[in-house]
C-alpha positions in Angstrom: 125.3 84.6 73.7 126.3 82.7 76.9 126.0 86.0 78.7 122.2 86.8 77.4 121.0 83.3 78.3 122.1 83.3 82.0 120.8 86.0 82.2 117.1 85.0 80.7 116.9 82.3 83.4 118.3 84.5 86.4 114.5 86.6 85.3 112.8 82.8 84.6 114.1 81.8 88.6 113.0 85.7 89.3 109.0 85.3 88.5 109.1 81.3 89.7 110.0 83.0 92.9 107.8 86.1 93.1 104.8 83.2 92.0 105.4 80.9 94.5 106.0 84.0 97.0 102.6 85.6 95.9 100.4 82.2 95.6 102.1 81.4 99.7 101.3 84.8 100.7 97.3 83.9 100.1 97.7 80.4 101.2 99.0 81.9 104.9 95.5 84.3 105.0 92.8 83.2 106.4 89.7 83.3 105.2 87.7 86.8 104.9 91.7 88.7 105.7 91.8 91.7 103.9 95.4 93.2 102.1 96.0 95.9 100.4 98.4 95.1 97.3 98.4 98.0 95.2 98.1 102.0 96.3 98.5 105.0 93.0 99.5 106.9 94.7 102.2 105.5 97.3 102.8 106.5 99.2 99.3 107.6 100.5 99.0 111.3 100.6 99.0 113.5 103.8 95.9 115.4 101.9 93.5 112.1 102.6 92.6 113.2 106.5 92.0 116.7 105.3 88.1 116.0 104.5 88.0 120.2 103.8 91.0 122.6 103.1 91.6 126.2 102.4 95.1 126.8 100.4 95.2 129.5 98.8 92.8 131.1 96.5 91.4 127.7 95.6 89.0 125.6 98.3 89.4 121.6 98.8 86.9 119.2 99.0 87.4 115.4 99.7 85.0 112.7 99.1 85.1 108.8 99.6 83.8 105.8 97.8 84.6 102.6 99.0 84.5 98.6 98.3 83.9 99.3 94.3 83.7 95.9 92.0 85.2 98.5 89.2 87.7 101.2 89.5 86.5 104.0 87.0 82.7 103.6 88.7 84.3 103.4 92.3 86.4 107.3 91.3 83.5 108.5 90.1 81.0 107.5 93.2 83.9 108.7 95.4 83.4 112.3 93.0 80.3 112.9 93.9 80.9 112.2 97.4 83.0 115.2 97.0 80.7 117.0 95.5 78.2 116.1 98.6 81.0 117.1 101.3 81.4 120.5 98.8 77.4 121.9 99.7 78.1 121.0 103.0 80.8 122.9 103.7 80.1 125.6 101.4 76.4 125.2 104.3 78.9 125.3 107.1 80.6 127.7 105.7 77.8 130.3 104.9 76.0 129.9 107.6 78.8 130.7 109.8 80.2 134.4 107.8 76.1 135.5 107.1 75.2 135.1 111.3 78.7 137.0 112.2 77.5 139.6 109.2 74.5 140.1 111.3 75.2 139.5 114.8 73.3 142.6 116.4 70.4 143.7 114.3 67.6 143.6 116.4 65.3 140.7 114.7 63.1 137.8 116.0 65.0 134.3 115.9 62.8 132.8 113.8 63.3 135.8 110.8 67.2 135.8 112.0 66.6 131.8 110.6 64.8 132.2 107.7 67.3 134.3 106.6 70.2 132.4 107.2 68.3 129.5 105.5 67.2 131.1 102.5 71.2 132.7 101.6 72.4 129.0 101.7 70.1 127.4 100.3 71.0 130.3 96.9 74.9 130.1 97.6 75.1 126.4 97.0 72.9 127.0 94.2 74.4 129.7 92.7 78.6 128.1 92.8 79.7 127.7 88.8 79.7 123.5 89.0 82.0 124.8 85.7 84.4 125.6 88.1 85.0 122.9 89.8 87.8 120.4 89.3 89.6 117.0 89.9 92.9 118.1 92.3 93.4 114.9 93.4 92.4 111.3 93.5 94.0 108.3 95.6 92.8 104.5 95.4 94.0 100.9 96.5 93.7 98.1 95.8 92.4 95.5 97.7 92.7 91.9 98.2 90.2 89.2 100.4 90.7 85.9 100.7 87.4 84.5 99.6 86.3 80.1 100.1 87.4 80.6 95.9 91.4 82.1 96.6 90.7 85.7 96.2 88.8 88.0 95.2 89.3 92.3 95.1 87.8 95.2 95.6 88.9 99.0 95.4 88.6 101.9 98.0 88.6 105.4 96.0 89.4 108.9 97.0 88.4 112.3 95.2 89.6 115.8 96.1 88.0 118.4 94.5 88.8 121.9 94.4 86.2 125.0 93.3 87.9 128.5 92.9 87.5 131.3 96.4 86.2 133.4 93.6 83.0 131.5 93.1 81.8 131.1 96.4 82.7 134.8 96.6 80.3 135.6 93.4 78.4 133.0 94.6 78.0 134.5 98.4 77.4 137.8 97.0 73.9 136.6 94.0 72.4 135.6 97.7 73.1 138.8 99.1 71.7 140.9 96.5 68.6 138.0 95.9 68.1 138.3 99.9 67.5 142.1 99.5 65.0 142.2 96.3 62.8 139.7 97.8 62.6 141.2 101.3 59.5 140.5 102.0 59.3 142.5 105.5 61.1 144.8 107.8 62.7 142.2 109.6 64.2 140.8 106.3 64.7 144.4 104.5 67.1 144.9 107.6 69.0 141.7 107.4 70.0 141.3 104.1 70.7 145.2 104.0 73.0 144.4 107.0 74.6 142.0 105.4 75.5 143.3 102.1 77.3 145.8 103.7 79.3 143.8 105.5 80.2 141.7 103.7 80.8 143.7 100.4 83.8 142.3 98.4 
C-alpha cells in the first residue's frame, strides 16, 4: 500500500509541475506571440513541401487551410483547396501534353489557342470525382498569447490522390469530343493529330 501511495504522490507532483510549467510558458510569451503546441502527425511529413507529385499509379495534390477555429472545418477547407489545386495542375499537365502532341501542325495561333482551351476544360470536367481519395492529412494546433490569456487556431493540410488511369480516361474523352465537335479544317487537323499521338 505504501508503494501505491508513493506512486500517487509522485504522479500528483508531476501533474502539478507540468501545469506550472505550462502557465509559466504562457506568461513568458509576448502579446500576439504564437507557438505550435500540437502536430498530427509529429514530426511533420515531408510531403508538406510537395504541392504536386506523380507517385506510381496516382497523382497527388496538396491543399491548405490556415487559422481555422474548428479543426473539422479547417480540414474540409484544406480538401476543397486541394481539389482546386488538382484542377489547376491537371490544366498545366494537359496543356503541356496537348501542346506537344500538336507541335508542327500548320494552323493559326488562334485555332491552336481555341483547341487547347477546349480540350483542357473538357479534361478537367471529365475527371471522376469518385476516384479522388484523401491520401494524407496533417494538422497543427497553434497557441496565441492574448490580453485575456491564450487562444488557439488550427492549420490543416490535406493531400488528395486521383488514379493516373482516371486522368488518362478524361484526356481520351476530351480528345474524342474535340474530333466530333471540330467546326473547321484547322480544328479537325489539330484534333486528329492529338488523338493519334496521345492514343493509349
